N, C-alpha and C positions, 0 to 999 in steps of 0.2 A: 458224235460220242460213242467208244466200243463201251458194251456191257459185258458183266461178268459171264462168259457162257458154259453153259452145263449141260453134261449130257444126259438126252432124254431117256437112255436106257440104261440098268444096272451094270456094273462091271462083273463079268464072268467071275466064278467063285476062284479060280485059279489065279486071275489077274490080281483079284482084291488080295490074296494072301500075299501076291508079290511085292504089292504096291505096301501093305504093313508092315513085311519083313525087310524091304530095301530100303522105304522112304525115300528121301531126296537123294540118296546115293545114285538112285537110278536115273537122274536127271542131272548129274554134276554138269558145270559151266564149263566153257570148252577151255581148255589151256590147264586146268587142274588147279590145284592151290599152290598161289605163289610163297615164297620164303617170306620171312619177315623181313628179311635185309633188301627186299624187292619193292621200289615205290611204289604205290598203287597207280592204277591207270584209268581206273573207273570204268572197268569191263563190267558190262550189266549182262544180266538172265532173266527171264522169268523163275520167278519162284513157286513150286507147288501150292496150291492155294484153297482152302474149301469156299465153296460159293456161299449164297444164302442158303439156308435149308439144308445144306450139307449136314450130314451126320456122323459122328464118330471121329470127325476129323479128316476123312477121308478124301484125298484131293481128288477134282473132277477129272474125268478121263482126258475130255478138251481142254487145258487151262485157257483162262481169257488172257487175252494181251493186256500188255502193262497200259496204265494211262499216264505215265511220266516216262520220259525220256533225259537222260543226259545230253546236256549241250556243250560240253567240253570236259577234259580229262581231271580230275582231282589235282587240286594244287597245295603244295605247302605254303602257311601263310608265316609260322614263328619260326624262329632262326633253331639250328640243327638243336643246339645244346641249350635249350631255354628251360626244359623244363615244364613246359606250359601246360594249362590245366582251365577246364573251366569257360569254354568258348561261350558267347553271348553273341547275337545276332541283332542289328539295328537298321532301320531303314532311314535315309534322307532323301531330300529331293534328288534322286537319282545317283544317289551315293550309298553305298555298302558300309557300314561300321562292323568290326569285328574285334571284339574286346575278350581278353583271357588273361591268365596270371603268368607272369614269367618270373621264376623262381631259379635263381642262379647261386642258391645257397647262402651267401652272404648277405644276399639284397633280391629281396622280391617286391615286385611292382605290378600294379594294374596297368596293362598294355593296351590301345588303341590304336588300330588299323584300319583305314580310310580307302576304299576300290571305288575306282571308275569304271565300269564295265568290265571287271574283273582285275583291274591293274591298279596298283597303287597310287592314290591320290594325295600327295603331302606326305611330308615326315613322319614316322610313326611316333607316337604319345606315350608317355609313359608317367603315371601319376603314384602318389602314395611316399609314404616317409621309410620305405626299403623295407617292410614288414609284412605286407599286401597277403592277404589269404583268398582260397576260393569260398564261395563261387563269386563270379561277376556278375552285373546285371549293365543291359544297354537298351536306350530308347532315345529317341528323337523327340524334342518338346516344341517344334514347329521352327526353332531356329539353331539349336546345336545340339549335339549328341550328348546324354547324361549318362554318367559313367557311375555304379555303385560296387564297392565291394567292401570285403571285412578286413580290419587292421586294429591291432590292440593298441590302444592308447592309456599310457600309465598302468600296461600290463592287463587291460581292462579290455577285451573284445568291443569293438565299435564298429558302425555302419558309416562308410564315407561316402562322399557324394563330389563329382566333378563334372565339369563341363568342357566343351571343344566345339566352339562355332564352327560356321561354314568356312571361315578364313584361316581356320585352325589355331586361332588363339584359345590358349588354356588359362582355366580359371579353377580352383578350388580350394577351400579354406576349410580345412579339416576341424580346426577348433570351434568355428561357429556350429558346424555339423553338429560335432561331439557332445559339444554344451548342450544344443536343443535335445538331443536324441537321450542323453544323459537325465533330460528333465521330469522324464515319466513319471507316473504314480510309485512305480516300483522302488524308485531311489530315496526310500526312506529308512529310517534307523530299525535295523533288527532283520531287515531282508539281505539274503544273502546273493544280491546281483551278482553275478559272473561274465556275462557277455550280450551283445546283441550279434546276431549273425544272419545268414543268409536272406542278403537283401534280394528283390524284385521289383522292376519298376514297369511303370505302364503311360506312356504318352496317350492323351486324349483330347485331340484338338488344341486349345492353351493350356490346358491343365497337366499336370504330372503326379502320378500316385508312386510312393516306396512304400514296400512293406518289410517285415522283417522277424525275426522269432528273438524272443529275449529269454535268457536263463535266468528266473527269478528266484527259485526255489529249489531243492535238491530234485524233486521228481515234475519238475515244472517247465514246460517252454511255452509260454503263451505268445499269439501273436497281435502285433499291432501294425499300423499303418499311418500316415502324415501325406499331408499335400505338400508338394514341392514349388516353387516359384522362384526361378534364377539357383542359388544357392541357400535359399532362406526354407526353411523347414517348420512346418507347422508342428503344435504339439502335439505327442502320438496318442493316437487312439486306440482302445484295447477292441480287439475283435474276438478273440475267443475267451474261454473262462480263464481265469488268472491260473487255476490250478490245472488247466487243461496241457497236455502234450501234444504239440504240432510238429508233426514229422515233416511236412513238405507243404508249398502253398503254391500258387500261381494265381497271378492278375492277369484279367482279359476284361473286354468290352461285352457288357451284358446290355441291349435295347440301348446302346449308347452312351451307358453311363459304365462307371466303374464296377467289378465285382473281384472278389478275392475268393477263390476254391483253396481248401484246405483240408489234409488228412492228420486225424490225431486221435489221439485217445483222451475221453474224456470222464462224465462221471459213471463210478461204479466198473471202469475199465472199459468202457465201450468205446469201438474201435469205430470210428463214422467219417464219412464225406461229407463236407459242409459249403455252403457258397454263402456268401455275405454280401449283399448291395450295399455300396457305399456313397455317401456323400461327400462332397469336397468344400461345400461353403455352407454352414461350416462342416469340417471333418466329423464325420460320425457314420455308424452301423445303420441302414434304414431298415432292413431285413436280412432275416437268416432261414435258408433252407436246408433241411438234413436229407443229403441225396442218397446217401446208403449206409449202410451199418456191414462191417467186415465180420462174419463168425468167427474167420480164423485168421491171425497175423499173416500178411504178404511175405514175401521172401525180401520185398524190398518196400519200403514205402515212397511211392512216388505217384504224380499224377499231375496233369496236364488241363489247361483250359484253352478253349479256342470260341469265339465268336461264328454264329452260325444266322446272320442277317439280326432279327432282333431277338433270337433266341441265344442260349448257351450250351455247348457242350461242355462235357468233363470226362476224362479219360483217368483213370486210375488203376495202378497193378494190384494182381490181385495175386493168390498163393498159385504156383507152379509145380505141378505135379509130375508123375514119372512121364506119364501119357499124355499131357496135355497139347493140346493143339493150338491155344490161345490161352494168354493169361493178363490180357488187359481190359478191363470191362469199361461202359459207355453208358452215360445219361446225357438227356437234351432235356433242358429246362425252358420251358415257353416264358418270356418277358414278363408275363403276369403270375408266376409260379410262385404259390405259397408253401406248396410240397409235393413229393415226387410219389406216383404210385407205386405200390410195393410191386415188385418184379420188373418194374421198369427200366433197370439197369442190367443189360445183357452184355455176352463177350462180343469183340470184334472179331469177325472170322478171319483165321490166319496170322492175328496178330499176336505172336509169341516172342516176346522181347528175351535177350539173353537173362541166363539166371547168373546174377552176379554172384561172384566170389569174393574175399577178403582182398581191401586195398585193387578191387580190379574197377569198375566201371562206378561213378559217384551216382550218373543218371543214364537209364538205359532208352529211353523214347522222348518226343516230341512232336508237335502238332500245330498246323498252320491253317488258317481260311485256303478255300480252294473252292471257286465258284459257289453253289449253293450248298456245298459242303465242305469237308476238311480233307487235309493230306496228314499223312504222319509218316514218321521215320523211327524206325526201330535197330537196336544192334540185336544181332542173331548168331547163336553158336550152334552147329550142326552136333548131335552125339558123337563120340570118338569112332562107333561103330559106322557111321555114317560118315567119317574122314576129318571129324574136327573142324570144317573149315567154318570162318566166321567172316561177317562182313556187316553190310546194310542193308535194309529193305525199305524201299519208298514206297506208298500207296495211297491212294484217294479212297474216301469213301461218302455217302450219300449223307445228309442230314440227317438220317434217321438211323445211321450206322452201318448200313449194309454197303457191300463192298462196289463199287464201281470201275475196277481191274484188277487184273493179279499184280501184286508187289513185283517191282523191279529191284532185283537183285544188285548189289553194286561189291565190288569186289576193294577190300580195304587193304591188302597185303598179307594177310593171314593173322595180323593180330585182333583181337577183340575189340573194337572199335568203343571208345569212351566218351561220354557226354554229348551225345548227337541233339542238335540243338537243328530246328526249320524253321524259315522266314520268308512269306509270300512278299514277292519286291513290289511293292504299291498295291493297285488293284487287278493287276493280269495274271499270265498263267506262269509267271516265270519264279522260280522257287529257288532260295539258297539255303544248303546247309553245311552245316561244319562240325567236326567232329575231332578226338584228341586219338593220334596213334602212338602206341607203343607202351608199354607194361611196366612201370616204374617198379623198383629201383633198375632194373635191369636195363632198361631201354629207356631214355629220357621221353617223356611227353612232348609230341608236336602237333600242332594245330594244322590240321588240313581243311579244305575248302571245296565245293562242289555247287556246282548248278545244273538246275534240271526244268524241264517244261512239263507241267502236269496239266492235262486235258481237263478242263473243269466240271467236276458230275452235276448231274441236271438234278432239280427236284424230285424227293422219291414218289 
């Protein structure tokens, strides 16, 4: 395994100034920036990268080698004019599942593609009543792919769940799931329930968990979860305070049990990252930990959660400044953690996710387990002075958050990629990633898929 290389000598003043002024443009990848009309070919390069202990975000004079490499060129998954959005990935027994929303204007559905060794495996499956909305969530429950999405029912947004088993048989019953999710405590006279949205799924042995946000009051978006068995959904359980406003949430395994990480605004306007440990029999919140408080609102409320052996890693976006070299923080929670030490959350070196604009990415990064640590993928866009090129970066980190190699830079054809997601295939070194290319409404979104091998980072 290659580790991050750092120069033992400081840069000469002249070279230091040149590095700061020229930035990444001095190391542009071969071939230059591609036109948006040219499909991406998975061109990869090593991105400049501050190693552990680097100050001021100045790249090391001898960059480390990337721990990841592309296995094949990027391939499109969704039809050309499908206006695709919000891809999710799931791993069955040797079969990769890719779900997304296909919106053709008059009809929008949740669509599932299954691939065997990167090739289509069976016909694509479409679910929904014609008004499906992003995002999607996908998981494997031991015998079937489980797909969740948003869709209005009687003009009220609800969470829908469908199954596609290994033989390709499709089953979903919107009325049963909708009736269950509508039976929560918020469905009472005098409450202004508007919609349930943003489902997440987690498959854990023979158990499956679904979480979502529900708009219960004008300024509240509390978080709920339920256990799923087949198409049966348990009664909803509140995770966050009823008056809280949850912006984003992610499910992950923590010490072999389900956990829910979420980012929200709570008592007295305090912005916090929290993690709730869950029980499924009966469904309940066992313990809650406050991971961090955000002094200032980030430019995008976004987080990810990834299992680290028996521990849990939580990544969340911080405020991006004009001179930021990283804008994603990381904290590691031990399996028996009841709190997090002050200052324990630090920036991930070199992890600078693209600064979103109006109607551009919904999500900008994702994470997945890798060896004793984790891998992360994020969208990037250089400053106009440096050419303005955009693409994806894929890197591995040790369990303590230190880099295990330089980021692999992946060309995506010039457009800022949207909604990148990352998945480890089984327990090996193979990772799959998906993203949306195209900036609507000028260019219809299209889901692209890539595969990489990431050398597993060793224990810190």
